[in-house]
N, CA, C and O atoms as a printed pandas DataFrame, in Angstrom:
     atom_number atom_name residue_name chain_id  residue_number  x_coord  y_coord  z_coord
0              1         N          UNK        A               1   37.552   24.968  -49.748
1              2        CA          UNK        A               1   37.949   25.326  -50.821
2              3         C          UNK        A               1   39.042   26.296  -50.789
3              4         O          UNK        A               1   38.491   27.396  -50.822
4              5         N          UNK        A               2   39.993   26.414  -50.754
5              6        CA          UNK        A               2   41.023   28.063  -49.909
6              7         C          UNK        A               2   41.027   28.710  -50.525
7              8         O          UNK        A               2   40.898   29.860  -50.103
8              9         N          UNK        A               3   41.192   28.468  -52.168
9             10        CA          UNK        A               3   41.140   29.229  -52.937
10            11         C          UNK        A               3   40.229   30.353  -53.986
11            12         O          UNK        A               3   40.501   31.124  -54.907
12            13         N          UNK        A               4   39.036   29.931  -53.248
13            14        CA          UNK        A               4   37.666   30.387  -53.462
14            15         C          UNK        A               4   37.212   31.433  -52.041
15            16         O          UNK        A               4   36.271   32.206  -52.221
16            17         N          UNK        A               5   37.646   31.424  -51.177
17            18        CA          UNK        A               5   37.679   31.931  -50.001
18            19         C          UNK        A               5   37.080   33.228  -50.723
19            20         O          UNK        A               5   37.122   33.533  -51.915
20            21         N          UNK        A               6   36.230   34.225  -49.108
21            22        CA          UNK        A               6   36.214   35.836  -49.514
22            23         C          UNK        A               6   35.499   36.422  -51.083
23            24         O          UNK        A               6   35.254   37.572  -51.448
24            25         N          UNK        A               7   35.300   35.077  -51.790
25            26        CA          UNK        A               7   34.804   35.535  -53.148
26            27         C          UNK        A               7   33.186   35.682  -53.542
27            28         O          UNK        A               7   32.676   36.029  -54.607
28            29         N          UNK        A               8   32.480   35.223  -52.074
29            30        CA          UNK        A               8   31.122   34.796  -52.456
30            31         C          UNK        A               8   30.629   33.942  -53.340
31            32         O          UNK        A               8   29.452   34.134  -53.647
32            33         N          UNK        A               9   31.270   32.908  -53.921
33            34        CA          UNK        A               9   31.074   31.875  -54.171
34            35         C          UNK        A               9   29.947   31.022  -53.363
35            36         O          UNK        A               9   28.805   30.831  -53.782
36            37         N          UNK        A              10   30.460   30.554  -52.155
37            38        CA          UNK        A              10   29.928   30.130  -51.137
38            39         C          UNK        A              10   28.379   30.304  -51.043
39            40         O          UNK        A              10   27.350   29.683  -51.309
40            41         N          UNK        A              11   28.847   31.671  -50.437
41            42        CA          UNK        A              11   27.427   31.841  -50.009
42            43         C          UNK        A              11   26.566   32.296  -51.060
43            44         O          UNK        A              11   25.415   32.156  -50.644
44            45         N          UNK        A              12   26.558   32.793  -52.272
45            46        CA          UNK        A              12   25.909   33.000  -53.107
46            47         C          UNK        A              12   25.279   31.305  -53.277
47            48         O          UNK        A              12   24.159   30.897  -52.970
48            49         N          UNK        A              13   26.136   30.736  -53.719
49            50        CA          UNK        A              13   24.892   29.018  -53.866
50            51         C          UNK        A              13   24.182   28.358  -53.012
51            52         O          UNK        A              13   23.310   27.523  -53.254
52            53         N          UNK        A              14   24.841   29.019  -51.235
53            54        CA          UNK        A              14   24.177   28.471  -49.541
54            55         C          UNK        A              14   22.764   29.502  -50.371
55            56         O          UNK        A              14   21.715   29.098  -50.872
56            57         N          UNK        A              15   23.011   30.150  -50.307
57            58        CA          UNK        A              15   21.524   31.473  -50.389
58            59         C          UNK        A              15   20.507   30.660  -52.128
59            60         O          UNK        A              15   19.287   30.496  -52.107
60            61         N          UNK        A              16   21.127   30.407  -53.016
61            62        CA          UNK        A              16   20.487   29.956  -53.653
62            63         C          UNK        A              16   20.127   28.629  -53.173
63            64         O          UNK        A              16   18.906   28.526  -53.053
64            65         N          UNK        A              17   20.744   27.625  -52.872
65            66        CA          UNK        A              17   19.898   26.338  -52.050
66            67         C          UNK        A              17   18.907   26.640  -51.490
67            68         O          UNK        A              17   17.882   25.961  -51.556
68            69         N          UNK        A              18   19.016   27.735  -50.817
69            70        CA          UNK        A              18   18.010   28.612  -49.410
70            71         C          UNK        A              18   16.382   28.440  -49.909
71            72         O          UNK        A              18   15.335   27.952  -49.484
72            73         N          UNK        A              19   16.821   29.072  -50.931
73            74        CA          UNK        A              19   16.195   29.286  -51.699
74            75         C          UNK        A              19   14.719   28.650  -52.877
75            76         O          UNK        A              19   13.533   28.821  -53.158
76            77         N          UNK        A              20   16.331   27.598  -53.292
77            78        CA          UNK        A              20   15.429   26.544  -54.569
78            79         C          UNK        A              20   14.343   25.565  -53.019
79            80         O          UNK        A              20   13.122   25.672  -53.134
80            81         N          UNK        A              21   14.657   25.072  -52.272
81            82        CA          UNK        A              21   14.095   24.170  -51.321
82            83         C          UNK        A              21   13.331   25.071  -49.951
83            84         O          UNK        A              21   13.809   25.065  -48.816
84            85         N          UNK        A              22   12.584   25.510  -50.183
85            86        CA          UNK        A              22   11.485   25.836  -49.357
86            87         C          UNK        A              22   11.453   25.020  -47.863
87            88         O          UNK        A              22   11.768   23.839  -47.714
88            89         N          UNK        A              23   11.133   25.667  -47.120
89            90        CA          UNK        A              23   10.832   25.255  -45.277
90            91         C          UNK        A              23   12.234   25.409  -44.717
91            92         O          UNK        A              23   13.203   26.081  -45.071
92            93         N          UNK        A              24   11.982   24.433  -43.572
93            94        CA          UNK        A              24   12.769   24.748  -42.278
94            95         C          UNK        A              24   14.396   23.999  -42.674
95            96         O          UNK        A              24   14.657   23.077  -43.446
96            97         N          UNK        A              25   15.149   24.693  -41.937
97            98        CA          UNK        A              25   16.587   24.482  -42.201
98            99         C          UNK        A              25   17.736   24.092  -41.758
99           100         O          UNK        A              25   18.597   24.874  -42.161
100          101         N          UNK        A              26   18.025   23.540  -41.335
101          102        CA          UNK        A              26   19.140   22.827  -40.125
102          103         C          UNK        A              26   20.528   23.293  -40.542
103          104         O          UNK        A              26   20.703   22.427  -41.399
104          105         N          UNK        A              27   21.502   23.924  -40.572
105          106        CA          UNK        A              27   22.839   24.100  -41.391
106          107         C          UNK        A              27   23.545   23.863  -40.003
107          108         O          UNK        A              27   23.435   24.737  -39.143
108          109         N          UNK        A              28   24.432   22.454  -39.689
109          110        CA          UNK        A              28   25.309   22.247  -38.749
110          111         C          UNK        A              28   27.048   22.683  -39.474
111          112         O          UNK        A              28   27.418   23.016  -40.600
112          113         N          UNK        A              29   27.724   22.473  -38.224
113          114        CA          UNK        A              29   29.338   22.315  -38.599
114          115         C          UNK        A              29   30.168   21.847  -37.288
115          116         O          UNK        A              29   29.636   22.272  -36.263
116          117         N          UNK        A              30   31.154   21.200  -37.097
117          118        CA          UNK        A              30   31.533   20.933  -36.097
118          119         C          UNK        A              30   32.011   22.253  -35.524
119          120         O          UNK        A              30   32.455   23.246  -36.102
120          121         N          UNK        A              31   31.718   21.900  -33.676
121          122        CA          UNK        A              31   32.614   23.698  -33.193
122          123         C          UNK        A              31   34.113   23.701  -33.448
123          124         O          UNK        A              31   34.615   24.824  -33.472
124          125         N          UNK        A              32   34.823   22.804  -33.619
125          126        CA          UNK        A              32   36.053   23.113  -33.720
126          127         C          UNK        A              32   36.442   24.068  -35.392
127          128         O          UNK        A              32   37.450   24.717  -35.675
128          129         N          UNK        A              33   35.456   23.854  -36.050
129          130        CA          UNK        A              33   35.452   24.412  -37.273
130          131         C          UNK        A              33   35.460   25.756  -37.188
131          132         O          UNK        A              33   34.453   26.402  -37.480
132          133         N          UNK        A              34   36.646   26.362  -36.760
133          134        CA          UNK        A              34   36.310   28.012  -36.900
134          135         C          UNK        A              34   36.129   28.840  -37.587
135          136         O          UNK        A              34   35.453   29.833  -37.319
136          137         N          UNK        A              35   36.791   28.579  -38.803
137          138        CA          UNK        A              35   36.184   29.112  -40.362
138          139         C          UNK        A              35   35.171   28.785  -40.760
139          140         O          UNK        A              35   34.527   29.727  -41.221
140          141         N          UNK        A              36   34.432   27.328  -40.831
141          142        CA          UNK        A              36   32.801   26.937  -40.709
142          143         C          UNK        A              36   32.087   27.694  -40.189
143          144         O          UNK        A              36   31.143   28.242  -40.759
144          145         N          UNK        A              37   32.537   27.924  -38.554
145          146        CA          UNK        A              37   31.194   28.444  -37.557
146          147         C          UNK        A              37   31.146   29.499  -38.240
147          148         O          UNK        A              37   30.016   29.777  -38.640
148          149         N          UNK        A              38   32.685   30.810  -38.773
149          150        CA          UNK        A              38   32.422   32.420  -38.886
150          151         C          UNK        A              38   31.002   32.223  -40.691
151          152         O          UNK        A              38   29.842   32.630  -40.764
152          153         N          UNK        A              39   31.675   31.618  -41.559
153          154        CA          UNK        A              39   30.455   31.363  -42.444
154          155         C          UNK        A              39   29.566   31.339  -42.765
155          156         O          UNK        A              39   28.933   32.034  -43.561
156          157         N          UNK        A              40   29.233   30.056  -41.871
157          158        CA          UNK        A              40   27.865   29.972  -41.400
158          159         C          UNK        A              40   26.812   30.864  -40.502
159          160         O          UNK        A              40   25.589   30.997  -40.509
160          161         N          UNK        A              41   27.872   31.398  -39.743
161          162        CA          UNK        A              41   26.626   32.165  -38.810
162          163         C          UNK        A              41   26.736   33.217  -39.434
163          164         O          UNK        A              41   25.933   34.107  -39.153
164          165         N          UNK        A              42   27.874   33.496  -40.602
165          166        CA          UNK        A              42   27.250   35.097  -41.369
166          167         C          UNK        A              42   26.217   34.895  -42.377
167          168         O          UNK        A              42   25.219   35.601  -42.524
168          169         N          UNK        A              43   26.525   33.927  -43.021
169          170        CA          UNK        A              43   25.269   33.609  -44.022
170          171         C          UNK        A              43   24.239   33.449  -43.922
171          172         O          UNK        A              43   23.528   34.005  -44.759
172          173         N          UNK        A              44   23.581   32.613  -42.863
173          174        CA          UNK        A              44   22.314   32.743  -42.277
174          175         C          UNK        A              44   21.685   33.733  -41.673
175          176         O          UNK        A              44   20.471   33.934  -41.695
176          177         N          UNK        A              45   22.755   34.555  -40.961
177          178        CA          UNK        A              45   22.226   36.285  -40.361
178          179         C          UNK        A              45   21.813   36.666  -41.582
179          180         O          UNK        A              45   20.604   36.700  -41.813
180          181         N          UNK        A              46   22.761   37.020  -42.578
181          182        CA          UNK        A              46   22.247   37.244  -43.877
182          183         C          UNK        A              46   21.516   37.338  -44.103
183          184         O          UNK        A              46   20.819   38.350  -44.031
184          185         N          UNK        A              47   21.150   35.807  -44.708
185          186        CA          UNK        A              47   20.221   35.463  -45.037
186          187         C          UNK        A              47   18.562   35.951  -44.239
187          188         O          UNK        A              47   17.589   36.470  -44.787
188          189         N          UNK        A              48   18.617   35.829  -43.803
189          190        CA          UNK        A              48   17.460   35.482  -42.393
190          191         C          UNK        A              48   17.487   36.830  -41.799
191          192         O          UNK        A              48   16.908   37.072  -40.740
192          193         N          UNK        A              49   18.137   37.698  -42.453
193          194        CA          UNK        A              49   17.630   38.969  -41.464
194          195         C          UNK        A              49   17.622   38.723  -40.360
195          196         O          UNK        A              49   16.583   39.127  -39.837
196          197         N          UNK        A              50   18.738   37.904  -39.221
197          198        CA          UNK        A              50   18.672   37.772  -38.047
198          199         C          UNK        A              50   17.836   36.935  -37.651
199          200         O          UNK        A              50   17.792   36.754  -36.434
200          201         N          UNK        A              51   16.900   36.149  -38.537
201          202        CA          UNK        A              51   15.430   35.338  -37.632
202          203         C          UNK        A              51   15.850   34.166  -38.047
203          204         O          UNK        A              51   15.584   33.657  -39.136
204          205         N          UNK        A              52   16.821   33.503  -36.793
205          206        CA          UNK        A              52   17.603   32.284  -36.772
206          207         C          UNK        A              52   17.718   31.619  -35.397
207          208         O          UNK        A              52   17.655   32.438  -34.480
208          209         N          UNK        A              53   17.914   29.994  -34.914
209          210        CA          UNK        A              53   18.295   29.968  -33.807
210          211         C          UNK        A              53   19.321   29.069  -33.919
211          212         O          UNK        A              53   19.589   28.339  -34.873
212          213         N          UNK        A              54   20.016   29.214  -32.585
213          214        CA          UNK        A              54   20.938   28.296  -32.880
214          215         C          UNK        A              54   20.721   27.002  -32.106
215          216         O          UNK        A              54   20.120   26.801  -31.051
216          217         N          UNK        A              55   21.437   26.107  -32.998
217          218        CA          UNK        A              55   21.123   24.521  -31.576
218          219         C          UNK        A              55   22.912   24.217  -31.776
219          220         O          UNK        A              55   23.880   24.454  -32.499
220          221         N          UNK        A              56   22.442   23.479  -30.471
221          222        CA          UNK        A              56   24.307   22.675  -29.909
222          223         C          UNK        A              56   25.036   24.235  -28.949
223          224         O          UNK        A              56   24.820   25.353  -28.482
224          225         N          UNK        A              57   25.971   23.173  -29.174
225          226        CA          UNK        A              57   27.035   24.398  -28.043
226          227         C          UNK        A              57   29.006   24.000  -28.184
227          228         O          UNK        A              57   29.414   23.266  -29.084
228          229         N          UNK        A              58   29.636   24.418  -27.500
229          230        CA          UNK        A              58   30.961   23.828  -27.916
230          231         C          UNK        A              58   30.769   22.669  -27.612
231          232         O          UNK        A              58   31.031   21.890  -28.529
232          233         N          UNK        A              59   30.346   22.124  -26.514
233          234        CA          UNK        A              59   30.564   20.553  -25.427
234          235         C          UNK        A              59   30.101   19.487  -27.040
235          236         O          UNK        A              59   30.768   18.570  -27.520
236          237         N          UNK        A              60   28.975   19.957  -27.463
237          238        CA          UNK        A              60   27.993   18.857  -28.544
238          239         C          UNK        A              60   29.327   18.122  -29.442
239          240         O          UNK        A              60   30.551   18.167  -29.314
240          241         N          UNK        A              61   28.395   17.437  -30.399
241          242        CA          UNK        A              61   29.325   16.789  -31.383
242          243         C          UNK        A              61   29.302   17.974  -32.458
243          244         O          UNK        A              61   30.317   18.568  -32.820
244          245         N          UNK        A              62   27.820   18.276  -32.988
245          246        CA          UNK        A              62   27.978   19.405  -33.619
246          247         C          UNK        A              62   27.066   20.572  -33.195
247          248         O          UNK        A              62   26.358   20.569  -32.189
248          249         N          UNK        A              63   27.181   21.629  -34.147
249          250        CA          UNK        A              63   26.469   22.890  -33.627
250          251         C          UNK        A              63   25.654   23.436  -34.793
251          252         O          UNK        A              63   25.886   22.865  -35.859
252          253         N          UNK        A              64   24.881   24.274  -34.822
253          254        CA          UNK        A              64   24.445   25.138  -35.659
254          255         C          UNK        A              64   22.916   26.107  -35.692
255          256         O          UNK        A              64   22.192   26.594  -34.824
256          257         N          UNK        A              65   22.913   26.076  -36.772
257          258        CA          UNK        A              65   21.401   27.057  -37.098
258          259         C          UNK        A              65   20.422   26.560  -37.441
259          260         O          UNK        A              65   20.448   25.598  -38.209
260          261         N          UNK        A              66   19.485   26.985  -37.052
261          262        CA          UNK        A              66   17.784   26.569  -37.891
262          263         C          UNK        A              66   16.903   28.117  -38.202
263          264         O          UNK        A              66   16.970   29.218  -37.655
264          265         N          UNK        A              67   15.994   27.530  -39.458
265          266        CA          UNK        A              67   15.929   29.313  -39.733
266          267         C          UNK        A              67   14.759   28.686  -40.747
267          268         O          UNK        A              67   14.675   27.473  -40.940
268          269         N          UNK        A              68   14.092   29.411  -41.212
269          270        CA          UNK        A              68   12.502   28.880  -42.368
270          271         C          UNK        A              68   14.150   29.564  -43.776
271          272         O          UNK        A              68   15.258   30.073  -43.610
272          273         N          UNK        A              69   13.419   29.186  -44.841
273          274        CA          UNK        A              69   13.567   30.069  -46.232
274          275         C          UNK        A              69   12.630   30.879  -46.096
275          276         O          UNK        A              69   11.627   30.846  -45.382
276          277         N          UNK        A              70   13.184   31.963  -47.164
277          278        CA          UNK        A              70   12.325   33.211  -47.298
278          279         C          UNK        A              70   11.654   32.976  -48.138
279          280         O          UNK        A              70   11.772   31.888  -48.701
280          281         N          UNK        A              71   10.937   33.665  -48.444
281          282        CA          UNK        A              71    9.574   33.958  -50.026
282          283         C          UNK        A              71   10.600   34.961  -50.755
283          284         O          UNK        A              71   11.307   35.802  -50.199
284          285         N          UNK        A              72   10.510   34.655  -52.231
285          286        CA          UNK        A              72   11.699   35.578  -53.131
286          287         C          UNK        A              72   10.800   36.716  -53.116
287          288         O          UNK        A              72    9.591   36.533  -52.975
288          289         N          UNK        A              73   11.213   37.687  -53.229
289          290        CA          UNK        A              73   10.630   38.794  -53.259
290          291         C          UNK        A              73   10.086   39.439  -55.006
291          292         O          UNK        A              73   10.530   39.101  -56.104
292          293         N          UNK        A              74    9.406   40.066  -54.797
293          294        CA          UNK        A              74    8.315   40.153  -55.835
294          295         C          UNK        A              74    9.171   40.568  -57.207
295          296         O          UNK        A              74    8.583   40.728  -58.276
C-alpha cells in the first residue's frame, strides 16, 4: 500500500517472517514490477548481509532471491 511505503513496515514484517520460519527462502516478483524489485533486493541484501543468490532474469516470468534465514543473535 502506497501510504505505508518508506516507513519500514514492510521490511520489518518480512525480516520477522524470515526469522520466524527458519530454513531456505525464495522471494520472487514479476520482473516488470520495479518497486517490488527494489524493495526485495534491499530487504534480502540487508537481512543476509549480501549472502544471497538471484534467480530468474528479465525474460523469465518470475525473478527473485534465494537465501537461508539467519540464526538469531544471542
